[in-house]
N, C-alpha and C positions, 0 to 999 in steps of 0.2 A: 503495499499500499503507499509505497514511497512514492515522493511527487513523481521524480522521473519516471520510475516504472510506470506510473499509472499514465501517464503522457502518451510512453513509448509503447506500450503493449497495446495500446487503442490503435496503433499504427503498423505495429508486428503484422508481417506474413502469417496469416492465419493458413495451416493447409491440411487437410485430411490426407493420410496416406495408407495405401496408397492408391493416385489418382492414374487414368489413363491420361497420355501425354497428350497436348493439343497440337493441334496440325501448324506448322510453320504460317508465318504469313509470306504474302505474295514477296517474289524478289525485287531489289529497286537495282536500277544499274548504278557504276561507278560515278562519283561526283564530276557535275560536267566541267568543260574548260571553257576559257576566255575563247576571245576569238583570235588573239596573238598564239593560242595553243599552249597557255601556260595554265595551271591548276587555279581554278577559280575558287577565290578564297571563303566563300560560302557554300560550294558546292558540297561537303561535308555535311554543312547543318543541313541543306537541302534534304539531303539523305536520310540525317537522322530524324528530322521532323516526320517526313512521308512515313519510314518505317514505324515510327511511333503511332501516326493516325492510323496506318493497318493493323496494327496490332491490339489498338484501343477498338476500331471497328470489328476486330474478331474476336477479342476476350470479353470485352466490359458485359457485365450483365445485363445490359437494356441495350436494344437496337439504339445505335448516336449515328446520325448522318455524318460521312467522311467531308463532303460540302461544310457542314456548319464548323465542324473543326480547322478544316483547313483557312476557312474565312477568319474563324478568332483568331488564327496566328497570324496571317496577313492583317489584319486590323490592328492588333496590338504591334506589330513592327513599325507600321504608320505610326502609332500613338508615341513607340519609343526613341522613333526618330524628329518627334514633333511635326509631320508633316499630314498636309489633309488627306482625308481618306476618297482615293478615286471612285468616281459615279459610277463605272463599270465593272469594280473590283469582285462583284460578286459572279458576274459573266465569265470574266478571266478564272475565277476559280472552278465554275462550273466546266468549262473547257479542259482545265487540266486534268480533271478527274474524269473524264471521257477517254484519255488516251489510254492503251491496254497497260496493264502491272505498275500504274503510276509512275511510267517512266517520265510523262513529260511533266506531273506533278513537282518532281522532287528538282527538275529544272526552271518551272515556274516560281517554288519556292525560294532558289537561290536568286533567282532575278529579282524577286520582291527583296530580298534579303540584301542584294546589292544595291539597290535603288533607295533603300531605307538605311538600312544598318550601316552602311560604308561611308555612312555620312553623320554629321549631329553627334548627340551626347553618348551614342554606344559603338563610337567609330573603332575603338579599342576594348571593348568591354567583352565579356562572354555573355550573349543574347540566350543561351540555352534555358536558364532558369527563367527570366521573367515570360519567356516565350510557353515553357510548361505550366506556369501560372496560369496562361490566357486559356490552356487545355481544361485545367483542373475546374474552371469556373462555367463548363460546360457539362462537368459530372457531378458525383456527389460527393460530400466533402470528407470523406474516408479514401478517395482517392489525391494523390500529390506525390510531388517529390519528396524526397528520403534523402537527408545528406549522407555523406559516408561516415561521419560523427554519429550520428544519430542509429547507423546502424550498427557502429561499434557497441555502441552504450547498449543499446537493445541486446545484443549478443551477450555484453557483460552481466546484464542482468537476468538472465536466461540458461545460463550454464555454468559449468564450475569457473571459477576465475583465480589468479594469483594475484594478491596483493594484498591492502588492508581494508578494501571494502570500503572506499570513498569515490564520489565522482564530484568532480569540480565544475562551478561555474566556468562558461566561457570566459576566456579570460586574455589579455593583451601582455605584453610583454612585462609591464612596468603595474599592473591591476593586481590587487592582493588575491591570495588563493584562498574562495570563498567555497564552504561545503553545500555541493547541490544536492546530494542524497549519499546518505550512508545506507550500506546493504546491510539487509537483516540477518542475521547469525552471523555477520563478518567480524575480525578484528576490532575493527572501529565502532563497530555496535557494542560490543563487548568492554570496552572501553570508555564508552558513556558520550560518543563524539555523535554529533547530530547537526542534520540541516542547519544553514545559517551562522556555523562557526568560523571564525578567521583565522586561516592558520598567521603565526607570527614567527615561529623557528623551526627547523627539523633539526636535531643533533646540535643544538646551541648555532646552528647557522641562519643569519635572518634569510626569509623567506623571498624577499625581492633579492638577493643575492647568492640563491641556490646553485650549487656545482649542478653540471650533468646529470652525474651518478646519483644526486641526493633525489633530483627532479624525478629521474627515470622512478626511483623507488616508491614515490608518489603514486602511480601512473598503473590503475588495474590492467591486466593483461589477461584474455583468455587462456586456459591452461595449455600447455603444450605449445602455445604459438609466440612469436618475437615479440617483445616489448614495444609499444608504439608511445612516443611522444605526445605531448597533448598538441591540438592542431594536424597529426596524422605524421610527423615528420619520423622519420626511421632514425633511431639512433644507431652511433657506431657500434659496432661489436665490440662487447668488452665479455670476461670471462663472469660467471654467474657472482664469483666472489665480492666483485668487484661492486656489486650493489649490496647495501647493507641489508639485513631483512629487520633489525631491531631497530625501530625509530623512536625517537622521544620527539614529541611533538607539543611545541608549545602554542596554544589556542586560547581567543577570548570569545566571551558570548555576552551580547547588548555590552552594558556597561559593567558587569562583575569583571574582577581582576581574571588576570591570565593564570590559567591553570597548565601541569605537564602532565601530559600523560604518555604511556610506554604501549607500543603497538608491535606486532610482530608479522610481517608480510607472510601469509599462508596460503596454501589453496582453501577455497571455502565456495559454497553454493547457495545462492540467496536460500532463504526461507521462505515456502512459501505455504504451508499448512500452519497456523498460530492455534494459540489455546487462550487460556483465562489467567496465566500467569507464567512467568519465567521459575524453573525451580533449579537445584543443583545441576552445575554443567552448562548452564546457559539452554538448556533444554524447555519444553514445552510442557505446563500442566494443563489438563483438558476437563476437569470437571469444574462445573458450574455449582453442582449442590451435590458433593459426593453422600451425604448421608443418602439423599433421595435417589442416589445414580442418576443423575442429570449431566449432560454433556456438553461442551461448546466443542465447536472448531469454525475456525475462520481463513477461508483460502483468499489471501492477498493476492493473487495471482494465477494463470493456469500456463507452466513452464512444464518443460520435460521433466518428467518423474513426478510431478504433482500427484499424480491419480495413485501410483505404487506408495509415495509417503502416506496419502490418507490412508488406501488401503490397510496399511501397517499398523495406524493408529487405530482405527474401527476396529479391527481384530484384537488388540489390546484393551480395549474399553468394552468390546462384548466379553471377551474373556473374564471383566471384572464384573462381567452383569450389569452393564448400562440398559436404562428403562426408558430414557428418552435422550432426544440430541437436538441440539440446535445449531444450524449449517447456516454462516453468516457469509452472504455473498456482496454484502455493501462494500461499495468503492470497487469490486473488482472489475479489474478491465477486460476480462476474459484470457483468450493467448493462443494456444492451439487447440484446432477442433478434435485430433483424436483424445486428447487429454479430456477435453471435456465430455466425449461420449463416453470414456472409462469411468468417470465420475459418476455420471448418470446410471451408469449400469451397476455401481456398487449398492443403488439402491431399488433400481427399477427392474433387473435381469432380463430377461428374454421378451423383450417390447421395444417397438419402435422408438427411438430418441431423438432421430431429426431425419429430416428429408434436404438434401444438398441438391440445388437448382442452378445450372448453366447452361447459356447459351447452345454451348458449343458441344454437348454432349447429356446423354440419358440422365435423370434423375437418379442422383446415389440415396440409398435408403441405410441409416446407420439403426441398427438395434444392439443389445446388452446381450449378455450371456446368460445362461440356465445358472441357479443358484445365486442372486445376489447376496450377499455376506453380511448386509443390512438391510434386507427387503421387509422387515416387520417390525420394526423399531419405532415407535411414535415418534415425527420430524416436523422440526417447524424450520423453515427458511426466512431469511432476513434479507431483503433485497431494497435498494432504492435507485435513485435516476443515475447513479452512477454504477449501476450493476449493468456490464455490457457483454456483448460477443458471445463465448461460450459458458460463460455465468449464466446467462441468461437462457442458453441451450438447456442448461442443467434443471434452472427454476421451471422451464417451461414442459419440461420432462416430466419431471416429479409433480407438477399441477396436474397436468393431463390426465396423468395415471392416478390420479388421487392418491399420491405416494407421501404428500406433504402440505402442510399449512402454509401457504405464504404470506408473509408478514412486511407492512413497509408503505413503500412507495413505486409507483408504477417504473419499471426498468428503460433502460435509455431508448431499446429497440435498434441497437445495432446488431443484426444477424448477418453479417456479410464476411466474405471472404477476399483476402486483398492478395495479389499476385504480384512478385516482383517483374518489373521489365528493364533491362538496360538501355542505357542512354548512349554507350561508348562513351562513358566520362567516368574516371576514376572519383570523381568529386558527388557524384548524385546516382541514383536510380530513381526510378519510377514506379509508385506502387497503385495498381489498378484493382478495383471492386470487381470480380470476376465471377462472383457467385454470391448467393443468399441461401440462407436455411431457413426452415420451416417447422413447425411443430410437431409432435405427433400427431394431433388432429389433423392436420393439413391445414391449420390456421396459421396466416402471414406472421412473422416475427418482427419481418425488417421495417423499419420507419423511413419511407421514401421521400423525398423533399415535396411532394405534393400531399403526404399522409394528412391526415385530419383527428384531433381527440378522439373522435369517436370510432374511429378506424381500428381495425386488428392491426396491434403491433406492439413490441415490447411484452412485458409481463405485468397484468393486471394483479395486486395483490388480495389474497382474500379477507385480510383485515388491514383495512387503509389506514396508517399511519406516519401521516402528515409531518414533514418540520417547514420550518422556511427556508430559502435557500441560505442566508446567513447560517443560520442554526448547522444546517447540513455541511457547511464548509468549517465551521468550528469544530464539529464534530470528527469530521476527518482529520483535522490538524492535531486534534486530540489523540484519535487512536493512533496516528503515526508516533507522534511523542511515547506514548504507552508502550506501543509495539518496541521502540527503539530502548528503552530503560534496561540497564543490564540486571543483572540477577543480584547484583549486590546493590543497588542504586537504591539511596535514601531518599532522592527529591520524591517531596508530594507532588503528584498528579490529581487533573480535574477529574479523571475517571475513576480515582481511588476510591 
């Protein structure tokens, strides 16, 4: 439930595995050349944009007009160059699309780029980002650009990582080091660090004058992957022993005096199954009322291994005679489709969990397996407006099969699957909504741009317990602080 994790996993690639391969887009020709025979400086851009339009036409979950997308690109180029839009531009676009396999389209887009971007404010800039943003305006809000930094941070929130468990705010050379996110279950969490803390020194070296070695020690990396410095710069190769694993950090929080904490960089995996309180060893306890044998589990996100982790905890609770369970899906941003299916399977067994719908293939029906290990225990599921994606799938399956009482607020209505599209850029990729999933009952779960409050989307709770947006944000922030507090933390928090 960390802030960045919430933002990030809303935009993670959500895939069901295995899925049949999509057919490739039509080929486009090589970049055009200028009359002098030299390569056209915008020829590659024309090919990139034409290929992207074709991919969107094939894979977007709803039919979308190539003419509309191409026209949006051209209009944006004229706007970027601060030039008037030609009256006959739409006819030119239509003519270019009539040519076979988009051959004239790539030439046409390159010509428009030469006419517009070859002059004015973007004469020396990279136009790919603003042009892709023009395309996203024609699609749903879940499609759009993803930076390499976002992709890297997403992977770090989803996989085993080596480091101290801190993600830093974007910074320039002289900006302070401010914590953006602390990974649950990481060395930084166990040391009591939290978002907003400002780094003053590392091993007595001031943060504004850190050596390359110490700076590298602060950056997380995926296990078995080479370290990467902030901003994507590859560090020079150095032996492992050159990077210290034990770090003494001096940090400040608000107006409180600076304090020193010692952390050891190590392998760790973000916690995704949380309980009622931390117990010995920084593990979670799950009893809500041990005397009455009522348990509570919260899913922070649906990462790789979440279903296995939840299954293990449920088996332990069942062995201890659990008589009832609260499953908290509030603020859960979703994640991997297969993890959501496996979580629902723990409670519903051999029944339909969801149906994935894509334009380019037949519907895929996902069912649970026989013998749900927690198929009879009374269950209450908590949801709110930030329950998204796979978390909504779980809640909908439990509700449709009469397996749980849903309590809280109507969920977000993000029942979509995103697929990454390559842009030929090391800095960005494009995520595209390629499909949606529906409830076991067959009712729609996704909130489309034109959806109305009375329409079927999201999960309506059986027991409506609404809170104001302001209180909802406050509760989310308090839950984050409560989840980050180490087992030996003495600070009193609001949720105590």
